[in-house]
MDTraj code that builds the backbone (N, CA, C; nanometers):
import mdtraj as md
import numpy as np

residues = "MET LYS GLN GLU LEU ALA ASN LYS HIS PRO SER VAL ARG ALA ARG ALA TYR VAL ARG PRO ALA LEU ILE GLY LEU VAL ALA ALA ALA LEU MET THR LEU ALA THR PRO SER GLU ALA GLN GLU GLY GLY ALA VAL ALA TRP GLY LYS GLY GLY CYS PHE ALA CYS HIS GLY GLY LEU ALA GLN GLY GLY GLY GLY GLY GLU MET PRO ALA GLY PRO ASN ILE ARG ARG THR ARG LEU THR PRO ALA ASP ILE LYS GLU ILE VAL ALA CYS GLY ARG GLY ASP MET PRO PHE HIS GLN GLU GLY ALA TYR THR THR VAL ALA CYS TYR GLY ILE PRO ILE PRO GLY PRO ALA GLY ALA ASN GLN GLY SER PRO LEU THR SER ALA GLU ILE ASP SER LEU VAL ASP PHE LEU VAL LYS ASN VAL VAL GLY VAL VAL ASN ILE THR ARG ALA ALA CYS ALA ALA PHE TYR SER GLY ASN THR ASN ALA PRO ALA CYS ALA GLN PHE ARG".split()
xyz = np.array([
    [0.0799, -0.1318, 0.0042],
    [-0.0192, -0.0258, -0.0227],
    [0.0744, 0.1049, -0.0093],
    [0.1832, 0.1447, 0.0948],
    [0.3057, 0.2461, 0.0976],
    [0.3336, 0.2664, -0.0315],
    [0.3843, 0.1493, -0.0924],
    [0.4587, 0.1399, -0.2381],
    [0.3958, 0.1940, -0.3437],
    [0.2089, 0.1866, -0.3199],
    [0.1071, 0.2447, -0.4168],
    [0.1411, 0.3585, -0.3799],
    [0.0906, 0.4333, -0.2930],
    [0.1127, 0.5577, -0.2437],
    [0.2117, 0.6382, -0.2980],
    [0.3044, 0.6013, -0.2582],
    [0.4934, 0.6406, -0.3310],
    [0.4952, 0.6543, -0.4616],
    [0.4072, 0.5438, -0.5714],
    [0.4077, 0.5574, -0.6667],
    [0.3389, 0.6983, -0.7526],
    [0.1999, 0.6783, -0.6685],
    [0.1054, 0.8043, -0.7170],
    [0.1296, 0.9149, -0.6799],
    [0.2002, 0.9698, -0.5759],
    [0.2050, 1.0567, -0.4950],
    [0.3810, 1.0806, -0.4912],
    [0.4025, 1.1334, -0.6133],
    [0.5906, 1.1853, -0.6072],
    [0.6233, 1.2835, -0.4764],
    [0.5350, 1.3427, -0.4332],
    [0.5785, 1.4377, -0.2738],
    [0.6276, 1.3620, -0.1582],
    [0.5474, 1.2371, -0.1765],
    [0.5697, 1.1184, -0.0621],
    [0.7214, 1.0401, -0.0704],
    [0.7430, 1.0629, -0.1782],
    [0.8625, 1.0271, -0.2423],
    [0.9833, 1.0876, -0.2059],
    [0.9830, 1.2312, -0.2279],
    [1.0360, 1.3472, -0.2239],
    [1.0285, 1.3427, -0.0695],
    [0.9394, 1.3373, 0.0081],
    [0.9706, 1.3721, 0.1647],
    [1.0909, 1.2690, 0.1986],
    [1.1013, 1.1484, 0.1741],
    [1.1685, 1.0512, 0.2327],
    [1.3197, 1.1017, 0.2215],
    [1.3615, 1.1621, 0.0817],
    [1.4790, 1.2197, 0.0853],
    [1.5030, 1.3740, 0.1615],
    [1.3709, 1.4462, 0.1639],
    [1.4089, 1.5990, 0.1919],
    [1.4483, 1.6084, 0.4000],
    [1.3534, 1.5354, 0.4349],
    [1.3711, 1.5066, 0.6205],
    [1.5109, 1.4198, 0.5978],
    [1.5707, 1.3741, 0.5982],
    [1.7025, 1.3186, 0.6305],
    [1.7769, 1.4063, 0.5445],
    [1.7860, 1.5298, 0.4552],
    [1.8536, 1.6002, 0.4400],
    [1.8806, 1.7524, 0.5238],
    [1.7202, 1.7490, 0.5424],
    [1.6918, 1.8761, 0.6353],
    [1.7725, 1.8418, 0.7810],
    [1.7713, 1.7543, 0.8018],
    [1.8132, 1.6812, 0.9871],
    [1.9201, 1.6946, 0.9517],
    [2.0278, 1.6462, 0.8140],
    [2.1651, 1.6776, 0.8547],
    [2.2168, 1.8037, 0.8810],
    [2.1027, 1.8923, 0.7914],
    [2.1337, 2.0696, 0.7916],
    [2.1248, 2.1152, 0.8997],
    [2.0186, 2.0563, 0.9684],
    [2.0541, 2.1180, 1.1262],
    [2.1729, 2.0985, 1.1908],
    [2.1865, 2.0002, 1.2172],
    [2.2774, 1.9008, 1.2717],
    [2.3959, 1.9643, 1.2885],
    [2.4493, 1.9930, 1.0865],
    [2.5435, 2.0777, 1.0988],
    [2.5881, 2.1984, 1.1352],
    [2.4592, 2.2982, 1.1402],
    [2.4253, 2.4027, 1.1611],
    [2.4167, 2.4752, 1.3457],
    [2.3871, 2.3330, 1.3906],
    [2.4188, 2.3113, 1.5520],
    [2.5638, 2.2684, 1.5495],
    [2.6337, 2.2223, 1.4953],
    [2.7594, 2.1988, 1.5231],
    [2.8776, 2.3299, 1.5112],
    [2.8300, 2.3665, 1.3843],
    [2.8696, 2.5014, 1.3515],
    [2.8460, 2.6302, 1.4950],
    [2.7838, 2.6345, 1.4895],
    [2.7396, 2.7201, 1.6469],
    [2.8067, 2.6793, 1.7969],
    [2.7971, 2.5500, 1.7913],
    [2.9202, 2.4656, 1.8818],
    [3.0573, 2.4862, 1.9177],
    [3.0940, 2.5151, 1.7538],
    [3.2845, 2.5109, 1.7508],
    [3.2935, 2.6579, 1.7287],
    [3.3899, 2.6813, 1.8058],
    [3.4672, 2.8402, 1.8207],
    [3.5216, 2.8797, 1.6435],
    [3.4726, 2.9766, 1.6234],
    [3.5317, 3.0229, 1.4973],
    [3.6990, 3.0098, 1.5156],
    [3.7325, 3.0621, 1.3477],
    [3.8848, 3.0249, 1.3847],
    [3.9165, 3.2013, 1.4364],
    [3.8635, 3.2653, 1.4037],
    [3.8687, 3.4039, 1.4487],
    [3.8975, 3.3793, 1.6260],
    [3.7473, 3.3137, 1.6896],
    [3.7484, 3.3014, 1.8204],
    [3.8508, 3.2520, 1.8961],
    [3.8971, 3.1024, 1.8306],
    [4.0200, 3.0288, 1.8650],
    [4.1488, 3.0924, 1.8697],
    [4.1464, 3.2103, 1.7721],
    [4.2935, 3.3134, 1.7315],
    [4.2658, 3.4142, 1.8742],
    [4.1658, 3.4403, 1.9020],
    [4.1632, 3.5453, 2.0223],
    [4.1700, 3.4900, 2.1727],
    [4.1579, 3.3526, 2.1660],
    [4.1624, 3.2845, 2.3024],
    [4.3143, 3.2363, 2.2919],
    [4.3723, 3.2235, 2.1807],
    [4.5090, 3.2083, 2.1906],
    [4.5757, 3.3076, 2.1954],
    [4.6050, 3.4408, 2.1634],
    [4.6533, 3.6079, 2.1810],
    [4.5891, 3.5976, 2.3212],
    [4.4902, 3.5546, 2.3556],
    [4.4521, 3.6150, 2.5416],
    [4.6075, 3.5019, 2.6247],
    [4.5760, 3.3903, 2.5448],
    [4.7049, 3.2870, 2.6717],
    [4.8747, 3.3539, 2.6365],
    [4.9267, 3.4142, 2.4846],
    [5.0114, 3.4319, 2.4235],
    [5.0419, 3.5645, 2.4629],
    [4.9502, 3.6435, 2.5320],
    [4.9951, 3.7658, 2.5963],
    [4.9907, 3.8324, 2.7291],
    [4.9580, 3.6613, 2.7710],
    [4.9830, 3.6757, 2.9083],
    [4.8503, 3.7508, 3.0072],
    [4.7617, 3.7937, 2.9125],
    [4.6417, 3.8745, 2.9942],
    [4.5981, 3.8415, 3.1316],
    [4.5785, 3.6832, 3.1006],
    [4.4924, 3.6196, 3.2580],
    [4.6503, 3.6333, 3.3884],
    [4.7300, 3.6740, 3.3838],
    [4.8272, 3.7118, 3.4751],
    [4.7456, 3.8503, 3.5485],
    [4.7060, 3.9513, 3.4743],
    [4.6853, 4.0106, 3.5736],
    [4.5203, 4.0407, 3.5356],
    [4.4702, 3.9460, 3.4378],
    [4.2981, 4.0170, 3.4457],
    [4.2046, 3.8596, 3.4797],
    [4.2880, 3.7880, 3.5177],
    [4.2134, 3.6479, 3.5453],
    [4.2191, 3.5496, 3.4174],
    [4.1869, 3.4739, 3.4484],
    [4.2066, 3.3472, 3.3498],
    [4.0593, 3.3429, 3.2833],
    [3.9538, 3.4155, 3.2908],
    [3.8397, 3.4542, 3.2571],
    [3.7837, 3.5911, 3.2204],
    [3.8895, 3.6815, 3.2517],
    [3.8916, 3.8007, 3.2392],
    [3.7824, 3.8840, 3.3126],
    [3.7548, 3.8188, 3.4399],
    [3.7022, 3.8636, 3.5081],
    [3.7769, 3.9591, 3.6466],
    [3.8607, 4.0217, 3.6136],
    [3.9828, 4.1020, 3.6757],
    [4.0585, 3.9884, 3.7729],
    [4.1841, 4.0542, 3.8015],
    [4.3011, 3.9763, 3.8424],
    [4.3026, 4.0352, 4.0072],
    [4.3764, 3.9497, 4.0763],
    [4.3959, 3.9226, 4.2155],
    [4.5417, 4.0394, 4.2444],
    [4.6480, 4.0181, 4.0907],
    [4.7389, 4.1018, 4.1904],
    [4.8166, 3.9761, 4.2071],
    [4.8873, 3.9651, 4.2888],
    [4.9914, 3.8858, 4.3285],
    [5.0805, 3.9452, 4.2773],
    [5.1917, 3.8825, 4.2617],
    [5.3460, 3.9105, 4.1159],
    [5.2744, 4.0218, 4.0555],
    [5.1617, 4.0094, 3.9912],
    [5.1199, 4.0952, 3.8973],
    [5.0208, 4.1989, 3.9678],
    [4.9985, 4.3072, 3.8469],
    [4.9317, 4.4478, 3.9029],
    [4.7975, 4.3422, 3.9239],
    [4.6929, 4.4262, 3.9567],
    [4.5511, 4.3803, 3.9570],
    [4.4545, 4.4168, 3.8664],
    [4.4536, 4.3451, 3.7153],
    [4.4034, 4.4095, 3.6346],
    [4.2880, 4.4282, 3.6370],
    [4.2000, 4.5016, 3.5460],
    [4.0695, 4.5131, 3.5950],
    [4.0054, 4.4074, 3.5107],
    [3.8679, 4.3940, 3.5555],
    [3.7140, 4.3083, 3.4978],
    [3.7259, 4.3605, 3.3758],
    [3.7627, 4.3000, 3.2792],
    [3.7014, 4.3400, 3.1116],
    [3.5825, 4.2974, 3.0701],
    [3.5029, 4.2354, 3.1831],
    [3.4006, 4.1937, 3.1153],
    [3.2986, 4.2933, 3.1674],
    [3.3045, 4.3908, 3.2651],
    [3.2229, 4.4795, 3.2805],
    [3.2891, 4.6614, 3.2352],
    [3.4007, 4.6404, 3.1233],
    [3.4385, 4.7349, 3.0983],
    [3.3204, 4.8239, 2.9916],
    [3.3683, 4.9310, 3.0120],
    [3.2899, 5.0156, 2.9315],
    [3.3455, 5.0769, 2.7752],
    [3.4428, 5.0247, 2.7871],
    [3.5555, 5.0707, 2.6514],
    [3.4956, 5.0444, 2.5395],
    [3.5050, 5.0978, 2.3924],
    [3.5015, 5.0682, 2.3011],
    [3.5827, 4.9664, 2.2137],
    [3.5492, 4.8875, 2.1587],
    [3.6720, 4.8179, 2.1044],
    [3.7746, 4.8990, 2.0433],
    [3.7426, 5.0281, 2.0082],
    [3.9033, 5.0689, 1.9229],
    [4.0006, 5.1118, 2.0331],
    [3.9156, 5.1373, 2.1468],
    [3.9822, 5.1971, 2.3489],
    [4.0948, 5.0479, 2.3473],
    [4.0050, 4.9544, 2.3533],
    [4.0732, 4.7967, 2.3726],
    [4.2021, 4.7905, 2.2695],
    [4.1449, 4.8606, 2.1884],
    [4.2886, 4.7446, 2.0954],
    [4.3939, 4.8838, 2.1111],
    [4.3832, 5.0081, 2.1085],
    [4.4792, 5.1491, 2.1435],
    [4.5525, 5.0794, 2.2883],
    [4.4425, 5.0220, 2.3986],
    [4.5365, 4.9939, 2.5448],
    [4.6075, 4.8481, 2.5368],
    [4.5861, 4.7688, 2.4394],
    [4.6590, 4.6551, 2.4365],
    [4.7318, 4.6753, 2.3677],
    [4.7499, 4.7477, 2.2418],
    [4.8978, 4.7754, 2.1921],
    [4.9508, 4.8500, 2.2422],
    [4.9276, 4.9790, 2.3002],
    [4.9968, 5.0700, 2.3581],
    [5.0452, 5.0583, 2.4937],
    [4.9787, 4.9949, 2.6090],
    [4.9599, 4.9790, 2.7208],
    [4.8789, 5.0929, 2.7860],
    [4.8562, 5.0829, 2.9160],
    [4.8321, 5.2232, 2.9685],
    [4.8070, 5.1920, 3.1142],
    [4.8938, 5.3439, 3.2146],
    [4.8986, 5.3178, 3.3336],
    [5.0090, 5.1271, 3.3634],
    [4.9726, 5.0809, 3.4523],
    [5.0592, 4.9667, 3.4605],
    [5.0555, 4.8174, 3.3763],
    [4.9366, 4.8634, 3.2932],
    [4.9334, 4.7551, 3.1486],
    [5.0291, 4.7917, 3.1024],
    [5.1191, 4.6594, 3.0572],
    [5.2547, 4.6929, 2.9091],
    [5.1936, 4.7302, 2.8078],
    [5.2495, 4.7378, 2.7108],
    [5.2337, 4.7559, 2.5553],
    [5.2369, 4.5894, 2.4829],
    [5.1696, 4.5459, 2.3986],
    [5.1910, 4.4167, 2.3470],
    [5.1838, 4.4167, 2.2094],
    [5.1704, 4.5531, 2.1224],
    [5.2152, 4.5804, 1.9745],
    [5.3275, 4.5647, 1.9358],
    [5.3765, 4.4863, 1.8464],
    [5.5269, 4.4298, 1.8103],
    [5.5630, 4.5914, 1.7425],
    [5.6528, 4.6427, 1.7884],
    [5.7319, 4.7699, 1.7243],
    [5.6523, 4.8985, 1.7790],
    [5.5861, 4.8839, 1.8998],
    [5.4876, 5.0006, 1.9508],
    [5.6065, 5.0654, 2.0281],
    [5.6331, 5.2182, 1.9683],
    [5.6982, 5.3038, 2.0254],
    [5.8399, 5.3045, 1.9754],
    [5.8808, 5.2462, 1.8801],
    [5.9839, 5.2210, 1.8175],
    [5.9746, 5.2204, 1.6601],
    [5.8549, 5.1174, 1.5934],
    [5.8356, 5.1868, 1.4692],
    [5.6524, 5.2240, 1.4426],
    [5.6312, 5.1958, 1.5857],
    [5.4675, 5.2493, 1.5395],
    [5.4315, 5.3042, 1.6398],
    [5.4049, 5.4405, 1.5948],
    [5.3594, 5.5649, 1.7467],
    [5.2608, 5.5078, 1.7889],
    [5.2333, 5.5745, 1.9273],
    [5.1491, 5.5312, 2.0054],
    [5.0711, 5.6457, 2.0562],
    [4.9370, 5.6371, 2.1032],
    [4.8677, 5.7420, 2.1671],
    [4.9100, 5.8964, 2.1097],
    [4.9636, 5.8897, 2.0164],
    [4.9990, 6.0354, 1.8976],
    [5.2025, 6.0845, 1.9589],
    [5.1968, 5.9876, 2.0254],
    [5.3796, 6.0069, 2.0743],
    [5.4341, 5.9502, 1.9720],
    [5.5439, 6.0787, 1.9257],
    [5.5942, 6.0707, 1.8446],
    [5.7593, 5.9508, 1.8800],
    [5.7937, 5.8828, 1.7385],
    [5.8779, 5.7242, 1.7535],
    [6.0340, 5.8478, 1.7730],
    [6.1201, 5.7748, 1.9039],
    [6.1020, 5.6866, 1.9961],
    [5.9988, 5.7431, 2.1282],
    [5.9240, 5.6514, 2.1748],
    [5.8359, 5.6755, 2.2662],
    [5.8869, 5.7099, 2.3992],
    [5.8115, 5.6927, 2.5098],
    [5.8695, 5.7692, 2.6559],
    [5.9571, 5.6468, 2.6834],
    [6.0712, 5.6670, 2.7871],
    [6.1197, 5.6013, 2.8417],
    [6.0348, 5.5186, 2.9465],
    [6.1210, 5.4238, 2.9790],
    [6.0370, 5.3228, 3.0757],
    [5.9040, 5.2408, 3.0409],
    [5.8666, 5.2446, 2.9219],
    [5.7808, 5.1664, 2.8838],
    [5.7699, 5.0887, 2.8794],
    [5.6624, 4.9854, 2.9683],
    [5.6828, 4.8304, 2.9383],
    [5.6255, 4.7420, 2.8469],
    [5.7114, 4.6944, 2.7735],
    [5.6935, 4.5700, 2.7115],
    [5.6228, 4.4393, 2.7542],
    [5.4685, 4.4345, 2.7146],
    [5.4225, 4.2851, 2.7537],
    [5.4967, 4.1851, 2.6645],
    [5.4345, 4.0621, 2.6194],
    [5.4341, 3.9534, 2.4823],
    [5.3971, 4.0031, 2.4123],
    [5.4909, 4.0812, 2.2899],
    [5.4819, 4.0875, 2.2071],
    [5.3617, 4.0039, 2.0928],
    [5.2665, 4.0898, 2.0342],
    [5.1502, 4.0499, 1.9605],
    [5.1332, 4.1143, 1.8469],
    [5.1426, 4.0734, 1.7277],
    [5.1242, 4.1208, 1.6052],
    [4.9804, 4.2113, 1.5937],
    [4.9739, 4.2523, 1.4741],
    [4.8515, 4.3396, 1.4868],
    [4.7206, 4.2401, 1.4178],
    [4.7499, 4.1705, 1.3610],
    [4.6441, 4.0664, 1.3334],
    [4.5945, 4.0218, 1.4545],
    [4.7104, 3.9621, 1.5658],
    [4.6594, 3.9184, 1.6866],
    [4.5812, 3.9846, 1.7848],
    [4.6044, 4.1203, 1.7658],
    [4.5463, 4.1986, 1.8630],
    [4.4311, 4.2233, 1.7861],
    [4.3898, 4.2339, 1.6965],
    [4.2743, 4.2286, 1.6160],
    [4.1941, 4.0987, 1.6738],
    [4.2287, 4.0051, 1.6746],
    [4.1723, 3.8971, 1.6633],
    [4.0787, 3.8726, 1.8439],
    [4.2245, 3.9278, 1.9130],
    [4.2219, 3.9139, 2.0782],
    [4.0778, 4.0092, 2.0935],
    [4.0922, 4.1529, 2.0167],
    [3.9654, 4.2484, 2.0712],
    [3.8366, 4.2012, 2.0339],
    [3.8574, 4.1154, 1.8998],
    [3.7196, 4.0709, 1.8445],
    [3.6892, 3.9914, 1.9281],
    [3.7733, 3.8575, 1.9598],
    [3.7228, 3.7300, 2.0652],
    [3.6796, 3.8316, 2.2119],
    [3.7581, 3.9463, 2.2786],
    [3.6783, 3.9800, 2.3755],
    [3.5375, 4.0551, 2.3740],
    [3.5437, 4.1080, 2.2371],
    [3.3957, 4.1874, 2.2508],
    [3.2693, 4.0803, 2.1989],
    [3.3242, 3.9976, 2.1645],
    [3.2238, 3.8756, 2.1044],
    [3.1834, 3.7732, 2.2553],
    [3.3039, 3.7844, 2.2847],
    [3.2482, 3.6781, 2.4323],
    [3.2774, 3.6848, 2.5533],
    [3.3326, 3.8155, 2.6103],
    [3.3681, 3.9087, 2.7438],
    [3.2998, 4.0221, 2.7645],
    [3.3178, 4.1012, 2.7082],
    [3.2542, 4.2349, 2.7245],
    [3.0673, 4.1804, 2.7124],
    [3.0746, 4.2865, 2.8520],
    [2.9535, 4.2645, 2.8952],
    [2.8543, 4.1009, 2.9179],
    [2.9183, 4.0231, 2.9262],
    [2.8986, 3.9049, 2.9796],
    [2.9645, 3.8755, 3.1422],
    [2.8827, 3.9539, 3.2453],
    [2.9182, 3.9588, 3.3574],
    [2.9458, 3.8074, 3.4123],
    [2.7719, 3.7254, 3.4161],
    [2.7905, 3.6336, 3.4612],
    [2.8689, 3.5223, 3.3912],
    [2.9603, 3.4048, 3.4358],
    [3.0108, 3.3438, 3.3468],
    [2.9814, 3.2415, 3.3697],
    [2.9220, 3.1464, 3.2621],
    [2.8657, 3.0328, 3.2522],
    [2.9866, 2.9040, 3.1903],
    [2.9154, 2.8122, 3.1789],
    [3.0422, 2.7200, 3.1473],
    [3.0345, 2.7131, 2.9687],
    [2.9297, 2.7675, 2.9065],
    [2.9548, 2.7982, 2.7377],
    [3.0487, 2.9749, 2.7456],
    [3.0601, 3.0421, 2.8552],
    [3.1409, 3.1505, 2.8251],
    [3.2417, 3.1234, 2.8860],
    [3.2814, 3.0296, 2.9540],
    [3.4211, 2.9887, 3.0021],
    [3.4999, 2.9112, 2.9380],
    [3.4066, 2.8017, 2.8260],
    [3.4538, 2.7276, 2.7401],
    [3.5214, 2.8240, 2.6124],
    [3.4401, 2.9400, 2.5610],
    [3.5508, 3.0308, 2.4937],
    [3.6887, 3.0076, 2.5046],
    [3.7215, 3.0051, 2.6468],
    [3.8846, 3.0067, 2.6308],
    [3.9353, 2.8703, 2.6311],
    [3.8846, 2.8022, 2.6473],
    [3.9502, 2.6562, 2.6112],
    [3.8789, 2.5759, 2.4696],
    [3.8780, 2.6587, 2.3356],
    [3.8163, 2.6091, 2.2439],
    [3.6664, 2.5805, 2.2078],
    [3.6118, 2.6252, 2.3014],
    [3.4763, 2.5548, 2.2728],
    [3.4626, 2.4606, 2.3391],
    [3.5630, 2.4080, 2.4271],
    [3.5287, 2.2918, 2.5660],
    [3.4525, 2.2903, 2.6557],
    [3.3273, 2.2801, 2.6986],
    [3.2773, 2.3034, 2.8054],
    [3.3117, 2.2016, 2.8788],
    [3.3309, 2.0973, 2.8690],
    [3.4369, 2.0030, 2.9495],
    [3.5461, 2.0360, 3.0133],
    [3.5705, 2.1679, 2.9741],
    [3.7183, 2.2041, 3.0356],
    [3.7510, 2.1693, 3.2175],
    [3.8241, 2.1298, 3.2179],
    [3.7951, 2.1397, 3.4401],
    [3.7996, 2.2644, 3.4741],
    [3.8584, 2.3834, 3.4126],
    [3.8276, 2.4994, 3.4743],
    [3.6904, 2.5465, 3.4134],
    [3.5747, 2.5141, 3.3701],
    [3.4642, 2.4946, 3.3510],
    [3.3459, 2.4562, 3.4011],
    [3.4311, 2.3479, 3.5022],
    [3.3314, 2.2452, 3.5677],
    [3.2403, 2.3397, 3.6692],
    [3.3090, 2.4433, 3.7169],
    [3.2401, 2.4911, 3.8147],
    [3.1353, 2.5384, 3.8083],
    [3.0706, 2.6120, 3.6570],
    [2.9874, 2.6622, 3.6093],
    [2.8735, 2.5649, 3.5763],
    [2.7963, 2.6489, 3.5183],
    [2.6694, 2.5828, 3.4903],
    [2.6151, 2.6030, 3.3517],
])
top = md.Topology()
chain = top.add_chain()
for i, resn in enumerate(residues, 1):
    res = top.add_residue(resn, chain, resSeq=i)
    for name in ("N", "CA", "C"):
        top.add_atom(name, md.element.get_by_symbol(name[0]), res)
traj = md.Trajectory(xyz[None], top)
């Protein structure tokens, strides 16, 4: 009977192909959403390479200091992305500069080269790494005050089972 119906109504036969294809498409979309993009991944890598966690805490929640100065909570910042980029690149206060060539081949804050004596350099980052870092912070950190397991996972390649994320829901 089913075969007879399928032969008479091509739409029934088409549904047999459409449904699995649709399910596959939805599954692929969900996997894409759950997997960090290359830019997000690059931003998390730059966070680690720059040593940002030493002052700002492992999840950008603000540092406690210790051997390093206590960095502000980036989750609560009101800085614009352009301001964040300039501060990461050129430093400010106790924060070191991270831009490769800052104050030597790249002017910062309108200060001509060579820059001020005693400017502290952090781990050098390229312009592309700084852009990735700022994009990562804006998309995953700034304004995200309550840290969830998903927010934590952004720092660990999207791995919600990372040990550091176990304490969050």
